[in-house]
PAVEXDO-736356 format. One record per residue (C-alpha): x, y, z. Coordinates in steps of 0.5 Angstrom, whole numbers, plus 500, padded with zeros to 3 digits. Layout:
<nodes>
XYZ...
</nodes>
This chain:
<nodes>
500500500506504501508504495501507492502513496502520494507526495501531496505533503512533501510537495506542498511544503514550501519549507522556511525562509529566513524572514519566516522565523521572526514573529513580530507578535512574538517581541515584548515590545509589540505586547504593551500591558497598558497602551493607553496614550494620553489622548486615550485616557482623555477619551477615557476620562471624558466617558467615565466622567458622563457616568459620575454625577453630582447632587445639590444640597437641596436634593440628594437624590436626584443628580443635578448633572454630570462631570462631562463638562469639565473635560474635553469633548471626545472629538475636540481632544487631538485638536486640543493637545497638539495647540496645549503644547504651544498655549498658555491660556488653559484653565488650571484644572485641565493643566492638572489634569494633562500634566498629571497624565504626561507624568503617567506615561513614565510609569506606563513605560516602565510598566510595559517593560514588564514582559521584557524584564520577564523575559530578559530575566527568564532568559539570563537568570534562569536559563542562563543564556547571554547575549551574543557579544559584538565581534571586532573586525579586521582590515588587510593593509598594505605597508610601503617602505620609504625610498631609502630603506629596504626592510622594516619591521612593523611591530605586534600591535601597532596602531593605526588611525581610522577617524573618529566615531560619532561620540568623536573618539578615534577609531583604532585598530592594532597589527596582529602580528610582527611583520618585516615590511621589504621591497617584494611586490607581485609583478606579473601573474600568468596560469596554465589550465589543462580542461578534461571534461567530465561528460558528453552532455555539452557538445560544445565542450572540448578537452584541451590546454589553455593559456594566460599570460596575463591572467588577471585581464580581461583576455587573458592576454592583457585587455583591460577590465569593462564596467568595473568587472575586474575579477578573473578565474585565477587558473584560467578557463577552456573554451566552452566557458567563454567562446566570445573571449577564448585564451590562448592554446599554448605553445607545447612540445620539444626542442632539440639543439644539436651541432648535427643541425648545422645545415648552412645550405643545400637540399636538406632533410632532418629526422628525429627519433626517440625511444621510449621507455613504455609504449604508445598507440600506433598514430596516422602520420597524415593526421600529424602532419598538420598538428606539428609546427617546425621552426628552426634558427635561422639568419635573421630569426627563425625559419618556418613553419616547417611540417613533417613529412611522411616519408622523403629520400629513405627517411620516414615518420612513424609514431607508435609503440616505443619509437618516435620518428619525425622527418621534415625537409628543407628547401634548397632555397631556404636560408641557413640554419645557424647556431642559436642567437638571443638577441636574434630568435629571442626564447629562452634557450640555454644552448649555442647549438642549432635549434629545432623547435617541434610544437604540437597544437592541441587545440580541440576539435581542429588538431583532436590528434594532436591532443591525444598524442600529447596525452599519450606522451604524458611522463612517458620517459625518453630512453635515448634520441637520434638526430639524422641529417641528410645534406644534398647539392651543398656547393659552398666548400673549401678547395685548394690544391697544391697552389693555392685556395680555389674559389668553387663558385666558377670553373678551377683546376683541381690539380693545377694547369699542368697536373703531374703524379701526386698532384693533390686536391683538397675538399673541406666542408667544416660543417661536415667534418665537425659532425659524426658524418656517415656518408659523404658523397661528391659529384663534379662536373668536368668542363671541356673534356674531350669526347674520348680520352683514348682517342685524344691521347692516341699519338701519345704512346710508350717507347717499345724496344721491340722494333726500330724505326727512323723519327720520320717513320715513327711519328708519321705512324703516330700521326696519320691513319694508318691506312694512309701510313701503309700506302704511302710508305712501303715497308722497311726491310726487316721491320714488322709493323701491323698498324691497329686501331688499338695499339699496346703501347699507348698511354691512355688507354680508355676513359678511365685510364686517369686515376687518383688515390682518395684519402682522408685526414684523420687525426692529422694522418691520411687514410687511404679510401680508394687507391684508384679512384676514376676521375672520368664517367662519362654521362651522356656527352659529358664527363662527371665525377661521382665519389663517396665515401663511408665513415670508417670511425673517424674521429668526429671534429678531427677528421678532414679534409678529403684528398685526391693525389693523381696517380698519373700526369696528363702526359703535359710534360711529353707533350714538348717533346712529342710536338717538337718531334711533329714539328720536325717532320714533314709539312703533312705531319699532323700535330698532336692533341694538347694534353687535357687539363682538368676543370671542373665546372661545378662540384656538390658535396652531399652527406648524411651524419647522425648523432645519438645521446642515451638519457638517464646515464652520465654522459656529459659530453653528449648532452652538452652536443645534443639537448632536448628542450620542453616547450612550455607556454611561457618558455623553454627549460632542459629536459632529458626525461620525457618528451613533452611538459607535463601539465596534469589536469587542473590549473597552475597559477604562476606569481612572479615577485621581483626585488627578493632576497633569500630568506625574506618573508613574503605576505601575499594577500589573495582577495577573492570574490567569495561565493563565485566557485561552482557548487557543481564543481567537483571539491577538494577533499580532506587529502586534496589541497592547493600545493604551492611550490618555487621555480629553482633552476627551471625546476619546481621545488614544493614548498614544505612547511618551513617555507610555506609558514601560514595559508589562510585561503581554504585552497582559494575559497575565501580570502586570505594571506598565503606566508612565504619563506623565500628559500635559497634554492629559488632562482630568477635567471630561469627560462621556463619562465621569464626571468628577473623574477621569482616564480611561485606556483599554486598547482590545483588538481580540480577544475578550473571553477572549483575556486572563487574568482579573485579580485587582486594579489597583493604583496606586504600586508598586515592584518590589523584588528579594531581595538574597542577603546568604548567606541561607537560600534555602528561600523560593525553592521556594514564593515569599515570602508576602504582607503579609511585608514592611511596612516599609523598612530605614531609616525614611522620614517621608515614607512612611506604609506599605507593603504586599505584596498578593502572594506573590513571583514569579520566583524559583527555587532552586538546580538539584536534584541529580536535575534537574541528572542529568536534564537533562545525561543528556538533553542528551547522548542527544539532543545539542540535537537533535530527530530521534526522537520521544524527542527532541523530547517531551524537548526539550519537556518540558525547556524547557517546565516548564508542559507536563505531557505530550507526545506526538509524532506522526510524519508526520502533519498536521492528520488526515492520519497520512501525511504525510511531513516533517511532525510533529504535537506534542501538548501538554497543560498542567501543571493541578496547582496552575495556573490553567486556563481549562477544567479539563475540557479543558486547553489551551495557548494559541496564543501558547505554542504558537507559542512552543514550535513556533519552538524545536523548529523550530529544533532539527529538520532543514529538510526536517520541520516540527513543529507544536505542537497541543492534543489533540481533546478528544471529548465524552462524554454520558450520558443515564440514568433511575435509581432512588435509595434509599429515603431520598435526596432526588431533586433532591440526588442527581439532580445528583450522578449528574451529578456523579459521571458527570463525575468518572468521565469526567475524573477529573483535573478532581477529583484531583490524583492522576489524569492525562489518558490518550491512548487510553482507551476507554470501555466503557458496561458499566462506567460502569453498574457505577461507578454501581450501586456508589454507595450511593444508587443502587437501578437504572439505566433506559434509559442512553445513551452519545453520543460527539462528535468533532472532526469532527462537531457532533452526538452519535452514540450508542455502546455503547463509546466509542473515540477517534477519532484518537491525538491525541483524549481522551475527556473529559465533556460539560458537561452530562449528562441524569439523570432520577429514575424510580419502581419499575415493579414497585412504583407505589403508588396514592394512597390516599383521604383519610380521611373524618371521621365526624360
</nodes>
């Protein structure tokens, strides 16, 4: 049967408000034992006089009259009394009578205090319950030192002046403790926030990282605040929170610096390889191409952005398992890649090597794959790194031969103009030889070569002792065609001579005749690579040389150049003899060809090089040659543990302090807009807190209790002071954040809105408390106004100024009689025990004045309204003159609800479990068309209709006199009537009302909307859909333009 019970009582029960606790009839001053005024007494006397007769001496039985004539008539009493105040002509008996009544008022006033005196006697003397005494207020004061002072001590109980009260007495405050004032100031505030959405209910909510270079600004980038709303979120915020003013996505990634990356020219390919200790999923490279922006140190600044290549000339990119390979190509037209120079490249790299920056785009939804890669690489340690480069078509070589330096940018004679055996040609390329190169290739194009070296040198023969021939016949045989020779000359007697096209005594037997010994200098010793390298290789009509050398474990930095030494001459020494003999023969003798002098038209060098480093082991030399940097949002820092910087889910606030000295104490005031935390955000547990660190040589050092001396901010949920001693290890010359400051970090593991908004952060703050010297205490009601305190009672030459930036806080006047009687009367009724609904509601309202309304639901747990042993208590915060995260749906934070729950469960029985919950706010969404009256701007009043709907559905968000009520239904026809009475509305069309409960994510169209449960309240949706329509009955057809007559 219980399952079929209706919850009419729970629905109809409206709960209790703070204002409903006070019943005026119960106040002693509202119940007077004698409430007669002078006018009332005179009326009474007049009426009584009519009953009092007097008799004559002649007839004692028949009255002669009454005493009315001696008094003022009833309808004239009021005017009589007003005239009597200023008149001196009253009759004596009336004067005496009025004076008596005036004196009687004194007695009546005292008599009427009997109820109050009795109540006070009972509460104070019998029950021994005293009034709450006044609580002194406190202020935060900022001290500024005089110019020539670096520190100054402000003693405990130092007095400060706050003007005078209404009694003319000085209002004074005294410092709570001794503080040493110094020059430390807050110079910068930055933040990074890593957002991870909890569910998929909001399609516009995305994961990601967000950075604010100037977090205390309107847009996080330094934009001034507008409309005096100078409060901000200390850890930043995600995109969906303020899409109209989003924070920037930070530059996260890594940079690598190595001498191998010194690439001056040519077509360049760079590949970086990282081996991880743990595996990651395999990523699709084409999808990652747009996620990386790569920059390199150029001559005029940063070159790029470059993109990674899936594959290029044998180099490939791959990401997955335990390996990350990224390669890119740099065109020949790009500038030289040079070592990092801070003046040119800015940034904060501590290196003298060329730098490549790999910046990963993590902005969602555009670069979802980039964000996935970042999360996969978080805290993944790197075992080793390899840098590989490939350079081709390098032309600016350093060349020389036995006669001097050669210019590589124009044709040159590599072995001189008369190359001889062992003539040398040296090829140097310091960029390559300074690295651990793997292979080198040389490509030379020869100029003015003969088409065939054998034919060109056919006249050059070795001496043959097997036959004897006259000089004349020898040269004729040399230079004439063999057929011609045999026809013209007869064979001498005894001479055996068979002409042939390939005689055995040729010097040059083919194009590969000319060779050179190739060697590489290593540690000042020549190492032969190839003893007989052919200089000329025919390629079409041209001759070229292609030399390849593999590194044979040469000492890095102590090898080179390459030396080519001729194995034979080009017969320049023989040419004069042959030529002279040819000139001494008959006229028809053909002269020998001039020997070819090797001349290179163009020479290019290509090479590959690599460099490795093993992380996690002591290899100082390697670490100096190859450096891995983390790219942070505001700087860089060398780190060889992980590939990417780690930013855990949550936020980090960076506070830059200037003018610091080691072991100085700093008092930081965090002025918060209390109450602006999101009540729906996951709160800090008892073991969770905001952690504090200081930056020391680009590493965060956690502040222990030795340095974190005090913190009254309660995880940034209330205004407070953080007292810190600057450790000796704190450094200013960091690169992770701008140098020149000591940086503190406040790190939160929670959502960006789990803390309150900030108003400002101040240094050199001292707390002072009011000293009651018999003062009038009216200032305790609303606090001492800001900027009231500006000086010390006793002047201190070291203190330049004292500033009170905000109102005082924490003060409470003495408990009023009304509050006292209400508190004690409630205490008598509930006896400090939570048994009935009335007990629960009034106990909470008394203990927690920040709660405006309480509704107790018995036998209720979650959505089960028949749960014996459980009590659900719905609480609504007081939003009047208080901050709220969402004024349309005010809620108490989880921390405050837990505090209330712990309190109330200590006052009920062991058999009942009470749970403190926020109301279920159920949104009502309206869609309609509206026709405006003539003369009203459609754009403006379309927005005005939406605003008026919100006012109608959620009036408490716009008026302090409106309150939130449970059980209020919404009727569509009432909304229509309300809107049609607006002066700008002609009529409405297609009105649709939709309702979304706490159990459903979709809106359901309804005519009448009723809260779905006793703990639900109907509220306006954040967005309504309003469309301006035209009249259906008076649509006008646009007129055609008038045609001008000629």
